[in-house]
C-alpha angles and dihedrals in degrees: 000000000000122000121218127227087251089057090055093046091056089064116085110211118183143163116251135177122233105237100166134027120191132180115251109201092161093065117105091222120039109271145151126234105231131194112202130194114220095180110228089009090064135224120323132181131225140182106223128186093213100115092141084076112080118232089249091055091054102042110096094006121133116230138176117247141172113242126189100052116129107263114266123216113228114181090329094314120116109229109198104178138033114233109213129225142154116256114234127182089213101039106024115223112357112199121241108232137167111258091232136026115278133169114294109251094031111154120243116232 
């Protein structure tokens, strides 16, 4: 299947900052409950299967996420955004992050 440019433009990708990391023992697969700050776009929550990152590694980190999806219920938790990462056989999910600090909520092009 080939996506069109219009398909890509319907996705809203933005940089957010992890401001809260909570344990998520109810999840079927190990995950964290994250709260992310997208600046003028507000706070959003996500369930993220990135438990090989310690809480301290995540807190304050900027990440790339997809906004605008319909919220997904994960073990009773409403996940509002999809945090993006590369999938590595050796390292698990490796977060996509800007290589320098930018404004929270910045769009990804």
